OpenMM code with the backbone's topology and positions (N, CA, C; nanometers):
from openmm import Vec3, app, unit

residues = "SER ASP GLY ARG ASN ASP ALA ALA LYS ALA PHE ASP LEU ILE SER SER THR VAL LYS LYS GLY CYS CYS SER HIS PRO ALA CYS ALA GLY ASN ASN GLN HIS ILE CYS GLY ARG ARG ARG".split()
positions = [
    Vec3(4.5602, -6.4809, -8.7631),
    Vec3(4.4456, -6.5114, -8.8499),
    Vec3(4.4951, -6.5616, -8.9851),
    Vec3(4.4087, -6.6237, -9.0583),
    Vec3(4.4451, -6.6851, -9.1860),
    Vec3(4.4197, -6.5872, -9.3003),
    Vec3(4.5246, -6.5527, -9.3728),
    Vec3(4.5134, -6.4571, -9.4830),
    Vec3(4.4256, -6.5078, -9.5954),
    Vec3(4.4084, -6.6390, -9.6049),
    Vec3(4.3278, -6.6927, -9.7142),
    Vec3(4.1821, -6.6488, -9.7039),
    Vec3(4.1330, -6.6292, -9.5830),
    Vec3(3.9951, -6.5840, -9.5682),
    Vec3(3.9768, -6.4451, -9.6286),
    Vec3(4.0717, -6.3555, -9.6041),
    Vec3(4.0634, -6.2212, -9.6614),
    Vec3(4.0708, -6.2271, -9.8131),
    Vec3(4.1591, -6.3116, -9.8650),
    Vec3(4.1717, -6.3255, -10.0097),
    Vec3(4.0432, -6.3789, -10.0706),
    Vec3(3.9825, -6.4744, -10.0029),
    Vec3(3.8576, -6.5318, -10.0527),
    Vec3(3.7463, -6.4270, -10.0541),
    Vec3(3.7403, -6.3459, -9.9498),
    Vec3(3.6397, -6.2399, -9.9452),
    Vec3(3.6613, -6.1406, -10.0585),
    Vec3(3.7859, -6.1025, -10.0828),
    Vec3(3.8168, -6.0093, -10.1905),
    Vec3(3.7793, -6.0701, -10.3252),
    Vec3(3.8105, -6.1987, -10.3429),
    Vec3(3.7776, -6.2644, -10.4689),
    Vec3(3.6275, -6.2702, -10.4901),
    Vec3(3.5526, -6.2997, -10.3847),
    Vec3(3.4062, -6.3034, -10.3944),
    Vec3(3.3511, -6.1661, -10.4325),
    Vec3(3.4089, -6.0619, -10.3757),
    Vec3(3.3643, -5.9264, -10.4043),
    Vec3(3.3899, -5.8922, -10.5504),
    Vec3(3.5093, -5.9250, -10.5992),
    Vec3(3.5434, -5.9012, -10.7391),
    Vec3(3.4528, -5.9839, -10.8296),
    Vec3(3.4340, -6.1095, -10.7945),
    Vec3(3.3529, -6.1980, -10.8775),
    Vec3(3.2100, -6.1475, -10.8904),
    Vec3(3.1517, -6.1008, -10.7814),
    Vec3(3.0137, -6.0522, -10.7872),
    Vec3(3.0043, -5.9264, -10.8722),
    Vec3(3.1068, -5.8429, -10.8668),
    Vec3(3.1097, -5.7227, -10.9504),
    Vec3(3.1207, -5.7607, -11.0972),
    Vec3(3.2077, -5.8544, -11.1265),
    Vec3(3.2265, -5.8996, -11.2644),
    Vec3(3.0987, -5.9639, -11.3166),
    Vec3(3.0335, -6.0446, -11.2336),
    Vec3(2.9096, -6.1101, -11.2756),
    Vec3(2.8047, -6.0084, -11.3162),
    Vec3(2.7940, -5.8997, -11.2415),
    Vec3(2.6910, -5.7994, -11.2692),
    Vec3(2.7245, -5.7170, -11.3921),
    Vec3(2.8534, -5.6848, -11.4120),
    Vec3(2.8926, -5.5966, -11.5208),
    Vec3(2.9405, -5.6739, -11.6420),
    Vec3(3.0572, -5.7363, -11.6274),
    Vec3(3.1231, -5.8027, -11.7395),
    Vec3(3.0364, -5.9097, -11.8018),
    Vec3(2.9702, -5.9895, -11.7188),
    Vec3(2.8996, -6.1060, -11.7701),
    Vec3(2.7768, -6.0693, -11.8527),
    Vec3(2.7366, -5.9431, -11.8489),
    Vec3(2.6252, -5.9000, -11.9331),
    Vec3(2.6725, -5.8636, -12.0731),
    Vec3(2.8047, -5.8618, -12.0927),
    Vec3(2.8631, -5.8349, -12.2245),
    Vec3(2.9203, -5.9648, -12.2793),
    Vec3(2.8660, -6.0161, -12.3905),
    Vec3(2.9075, -6.1478, -12.4418),
    Vec3(3.0576, -6.1620, -12.4599),
    Vec3(3.1250, -6.0601, -12.5114),
    Vec3(3.2688, -6.0709, -12.5340),
    Vec3(3.3447, -6.0845, -12.4026),
    Vec3(3.3043, -6.0041, -12.3041),
    Vec3(3.3706, -6.0086, -12.1743),
    Vec3(3.3383, -6.1393, -12.1025),
    Vec3(3.2119, -6.1801, -12.1081),
    Vec3(3.1715, -6.3058, -12.0459),
    Vec3(3.2482, -6.4232, -12.1064),
    Vec3(3.2678, -6.4181, -12.2377),
    Vec3(3.3410, -6.5251, -12.3047),
    Vec3(3.4842, -6.5362, -12.2563),
    Vec3(3.5421, -6.4225, -12.2178),
    Vec3(3.6784, -6.4213, -12.1664),
    Vec3(3.6855, -6.4565, -12.0185),
    Vec3(3.5708, -6.4659, -11.9538),
    Vec3(3.5662, -6.4931, -11.8098),
    Vec3(3.4680, -6.6051, -11.7785),
    Vec3(3.4723, -6.7121, -11.8584),
    Vec3(3.3767, -6.8213, -11.8419),
    Vec3(3.3878, -6.8871, -11.7054),
    Vec3(3.5068, -6.8835, -11.6453),
    Vec3(3.5248, -6.9434, -11.5135),
    Vec3(3.4475, -6.8679, -11.4070),
    Vec3(3.4161, -6.7404, -11.4344),
    Vec3(3.3381, -6.6598, -11.3404),
    Vec3(3.1920, -6.6561, -11.3838),
    Vec3(3.1711, -6.6348, -11.5127),
    Vec3(3.0368, -6.6091, -11.5625),
    Vec3(2.9581, -6.7362, -11.5895),
    Vec3(3.0272, -6.8475, -11.6040),
    Vec3(2.9604, -6.9681, -11.6488),
    Vec3(2.9585, -6.9715, -11.8006),
    Vec3(2.9115, -7.0800, -11.8577),
    Vec3(2.9182, -7.0946, -12.0027),
    Vec3(2.7846, -7.0746, -12.0693),
    Vec3(2.6959, -7.0043, -12.0011),
    Vec3(2.5656, -6.9717, -12.0608),
    Vec3(2.5843, -6.8747, -12.1754),
    Vec3(2.4896, -6.8740, -12.2694),
    Vec3(2.4926, -6.7731, -12.3752),
    Vec3(2.3594, -6.7012, -12.3802),
] * unit.nanometer
topology = app.Topology()
chain = topology.addChain("A")
for resn in residues:
    res = topology.addResidue(resn, chain)
    for name in ("N", "CA", "C"):
        topology.addAtom(name, app.Element.getBySymbol(name[0]), res)
């Protein structure tokens, strides 16, 4: 099997967690614009 699929799933899981938590804090969101987007 291809390990990249597992890595992608893990990244998606982390990203969704970060979006819900970190991205609601402006300072954290600013440090993670690649995940949170550049909204303010």
